[in-house]
C-alpha positions in Angstrom: -123.6 -132.2 97.0 -122.2 -129.6 94.6 -121.7 -127.1 97.4 -119.8 -129.7 99.5 -117.6 -130.5 96.5 -116.8 -126.8 96.0 -115.8 -126.5 99.7 -113.7 -129.6 99.4 -112.0 -128.3 96.3 -111.3 -125.0 98.0 -109.9 -126.6 101.1 -107.7 -129.0 99.0 -106.4 -126.2 96.9 -105.6 -124.2 100.0 -103.7 -127.1 101.5 -101.8 -127.8 98.3 -100.9 -124.1 98.1 -99.7 -124.1 101.8 -97.6 -127.2 101.3 -96.1 -125.7 98.1 -95.3 -122.4 99.7 -93.7 -124.2 102.7 -91.6 -126.3 100.3 -90.6 -123.2 98.3 -89.4 -121.5 101.5 -87.6 -124.6 102.7 -83.8 -124.2 103.0 -81.6 -125.6 100.3 -79.5 -128.7 101.2 -76.3 -129.4 99.3 -73.8 -132.2 99.8 -70.2 -130.9 100.0 -69.2 -133.5 97.4 -71.6 -134.7 94.7 -70.3 -138.3 94.9 -69.6 -138.4 98.6 -66.6 -137.3 100.7 -63.2 -138.3 99.2 -62.2 -141.7 100.3 -65.6 -142.4 102.0 -67.9 -142.3 98.9 -69.4 -145.7 99.9 -70.8 -144.2 103.1 -72.7 -141.3 101.5 -76.1 -143.1 101.6 -75.9 -144.1 105.3 -78.8 -142.3 107.0 -78.2 -139.6 109.6 -79.6 -139.9 113.1 -81.5 -137.0 114.6 -83.5 -136.5 117.8 -84.6 -133.5 119.8 -81.8 -130.9 119.4 -79.0 -133.1 117.9 -77.9 -134.7 114.7 -75.2 -137.4 114.3 -73.9 -140.2 112.0 -73.0 -137.7 109.4 -71.2 -139.6 106.5 -72.3 -137.3 103.7 -71.3 -133.8 104.9 -73.6 -131.1 103.7 -74.6 -127.4 104.0 -78.1 -126.2 104.6 -78.6 -122.7 103.1 -80.8 -120.1 104.8 -81.1 -117.0 102.6 -82.5 -113.8 104.1 -85.6 -112.1 102.5 -84.4 -110.5 99.3 -85.4 -107.0 100.5 -83.0 -107.4 103.5 -80.2 -109.2 101.8 -76.8 -107.5 102.2 -74.6 -109.9 100.2 -72.8 -111.1 103.4 -72.8 -114.8 104.3 -71.7 -116.9 107.3 -71.0 -120.6 107.4 -72.1 -121.9 110.9 -70.5 -124.8 112.6 -72.5 -126.2 115.5 -70.8 -127.8 118.5 -71.2 -131.1 120.2 -67.7 -132.4 121.0 -67.4 -134.1 117.6 -69.8 -136.8 118.9 -73.0 -135.1 117.7 -74.1 -131.7 116.4 -76.2 -129.4 118.6 -78.1 -128.6 115.4 -81.1 -126.5 116.5 -79.5 -124.3 119.2 -76.2 -123.8 117.5 -77.2 -124.2 113.9 -80.7 -123.2 113.0 -81.1 -120.5 115.8 -78.0 -118.5 114.8 -79.0 -118.9 111.1 -82.3 -117.3 111.8 -80.7 -114.5 113.8 -78.2 -113.8 111.0 -81.0 -113.8 108.4 -82.7 -111.1 110.5 -79.6 -108.9 109.9 -79.7 -109.6 106.2 -76.9 -112.1 106.3 -77.1 -115.4 104.4 -76.5 -118.3 106.8 -75.2 -121.7 105.8 -75.2 -124.5 108.5 -72.5 -127.1 108.0 -73.0 -130.7 108.9 -69.4 -131.9 109.3 -68.1 -135.4 110.1 -67.7 -136.5 113.7 -64.4 -138.2 114.6 -65.3 -138.8 118.3 -68.6 -140.5 117.6 -68.5 -144.2 118.6 -67.2 -146.3 115.7 -66.2 -143.3 113.6 -63.7 -143.9 110.8 -62.7 -140.2 110.7 -59.6 -138.4 111.9 -59.8 -135.4 114.2 -57.0 -133.6 112.5 -58.2 -134.1 108.9 -61.9 -134.5 108.1 -63.3 -131.6 110.1 -60.8 -129.3 108.4 -61.6 -130.8 105.0 -65.4 -130.2 105.6 -64.8 -126.7 106.8 -62.7 -125.6 103.8 -65.0 -127.4 101.3 -68.0 -125.6 102.8 -66.4 -122.2 102.4 -65.4 -123.0 98.8 -68.8 -124.4 98.0 -70.5 -121.2 99.2 -68.0 -119.1 97.1 -68.9 -121.2 94.1 -72.6 -120.3 94.5 -71.9 -116.6 95.3 -73.4 -115.2 92.1 -76.5 -117.5 92.3 -77.2 -116.5 96.0 -76.3 -112.8 95.6 -73.2 -113.0 97.8 -70.1 -110.8 97.9 -67.1 -113.2 97.9 -65.1 -110.7 100.1 -67.7 -111.0 102.9 -68.0 -114.7 103.5 -67.4 -115.5 107.2 -67.5 -118.4 109.6 -69.1 -118.9 113.0 -68.5 -121.8 115.4 -69.7 -122.9 118.8 -67.5 -125.1 121.0 -66.2 -127.9 118.8 -67.6 -126.0 115.9 -65.2 -123.2 116.9 -62.4 -125.7 116.5 -63.6 -126.5 113.0 -63.4 -122.7 112.3 -59.9 -122.5 113.6 -58.8 -125.6 111.6 -60.2 -124.0 108.5 -59.0 -120.4 109.2 -55.4 -121.2 110.0 -54.8 -123.8 107.2 -53.4 -122.7 103.8 -56.2 -121.0 102.0 -55.5 -122.6 98.6 -55.0 -126.2 97.5 -51.7 -126.9 95.7 -53.3 -129.7 93.7 -56.8 -128.7 93.0 -59.0 -131.7 92.1 -61.9 -129.7 90.7 -63.0 -126.1 90.1 -64.3 -125.7 93.6 -61.0 -126.7 95.1 -59.3 -123.7 93.3 -61.4 -121.2 95.3 -60.2 -119.6 98.6 -60.9 -122.0 101.5 -60.4 -119.4 104.3 -63.2 -117.2 105.7 -63.0 -113.4 105.4 -64.1 -113.0 109.1 -64.9 -115.2 112.0 -67.1 -115.4 115.1 -66.2 -117.8 117.8 -68.6 -118.7 120.6 -66.9 -120.6 123.5 -64.5 -122.3 121.1 -62.5 -125.4 122.1 -58.7 -125.4 122.0 -58.1 -127.6 118.9 -56.7 -125.8 115.9 -55.8 -122.7 117.9 -52.3 -121.7 116.8 -49.5 -120.2 119.0 -49.3 -117.3 116.5 -51.6 -116.2 113.8 -50.5 -115.2 110.2 -50.5 -111.6 109.2 -53.4 -112.1 106.9 -55.6 -113.8 109.4 -59.2 -112.6 109.2 -60.7 -110.3 111.9 -62.4 -112.0 114.7 -65.2 -111.7 117.2 -65.2 -114.0 120.3 -67.4 -114.6 123.3 -67.0 -116.8 126.3 -67.7 -117.0 130.0 -64.8 -116.7 132.4 -66.1 -119.7 134.4 -66.1 -121.9 131.3 -63.4 -124.4 132.3 -63.2 -125.8 128.8 -63.0 -122.8 126.6 -62.0 -119.5 128.2 -58.3 -120.2 127.8 -58.4 -120.7 124.0 -60.1 -117.3 123.7 -57.4 -115.6 125.8 -54.7 -117.4 123.8 -56.2 -116.1 120.5 -56.6 -112.6 121.9 -52.9 -112.4 122.7 -52.0 -113.9 119.3 -54.2 -111.4 117.4 -52.9 -108.4 119.4 -49.3 -109.5 118.8 -50.1 -109.7 115.0 -51.9 -106.3 115.2 -55.0 -107.8 113.6 -58.4 -106.5 114.7 -60.2 -108.6 117.3 -63.1 -108.1 119.7 -63.5 -110.3 122.7 -66.3 -110.5 125.3 -65.5 -112.5 128.5 -68.5 -112.6 130.8 -68.0 -113.3 134.5 -70.6 -116.1 134.5 -72.4 -118.2 131.9 -70.4 -121.5 131.9 -70.5 -123.5 128.7 -73.1 -124.1 125.9 -75.4 -121.1 126.4 -76.1 -121.2 122.7 -77.7 -117.9 121.4 -78.3 -116.8 125.0 -81.8 -118.3 125.4 -80.6 -121.1 127.7 -79.3 -118.7 130.3 -81.1 -116.6 133.0 -78.2 -114.1 132.9 -79.0 -110.8 131.2 -75.5 -110.4 130.0 -75.5 -113.8 128.3 -79.0 -113.2 126.9 -77.7 -110.0 125.2 -74.5 -111.4 123.7 -75.9 -111.8 120.1 -76.5 -108.0 120.0 -72.8 -107.5 120.7 -72.0 -109.7 117.6 -74.5 -107.7 115.5 -72.9 -104.5 116.6 -69.5 -105.9 115.6 -70.8 -107.0 112.2 -72.2 -103.5 111.5 -69.1 -101.7 112.9 -66.8 -103.7 110.7 -68.7 -102.9 107.5 -69.7 -106.5 106.9 -73.2 -105.3 106.0 -73.5 -103.6 102.6 -76.0 -103.5 99.8 -76.4 -106.6 97.7 -74.0 -106.7 94.7 -75.0 -104.4 91.8 -76.9 -106.0 89.1 -78.0 -109.0 91.2 -81.5 -110.3 90.4 -82.9 -113.0 92.8 -83.8 -116.3 91.1 
């Protein structure tokens, strides 16, 4: 009886330790606004819907923070915007998977759940709420830079499809609020660099400002939706003499995510091209001096 009790105690302790360790390693989730999105505070407690690869019914926009192992942390960070046509978010393939990849490079990854104006019954506007959520996410990450060991000059943004449109809306909007409502609003709302993966056309300007952040873009030439926005941005960046790297693959169509959904070797290898660009542009550095992980 005593031996059985000891075995049970050991097993229970092991289970508790395993659960605790898993909880300790779980990514941090933060709402963009503590009391809910401005003008829609009453909707913040409405539950999200999620199934298989997607998430929708997002009324309390948030970020999920994936920090790299402290021995690999470089101080760089990327806010990731999954796609889904503003009807849902392709959360696993275009959110969690790129976050894990960036973590392997020592980059902190922050997945944004933004509001969806094209979802059935949505009260949100396509030209307002996604931009608000994108800018707030960048500012919220900047506000936690010291806590998370980030360099505020190396906070970028990555977007897939409609998520690329959120990045464009965020990047080419004024970086500072004229009437800041709180301390977070006073921070810069523009990313320091951007990576666009088959981005849609919304938010793409005819010309980019002289202080636009450097860009990396990837798309398939046979993507009827999203090859043209990439070509348009390429011309705009070259006209402004701002660094840009573009990979246009002959095949691949749309929504190849991190390459794992394609049988094409070129598409499977595109994340390595992004990793090369990140390294070649000196986005990876040592963590800020004096930083001690919590």
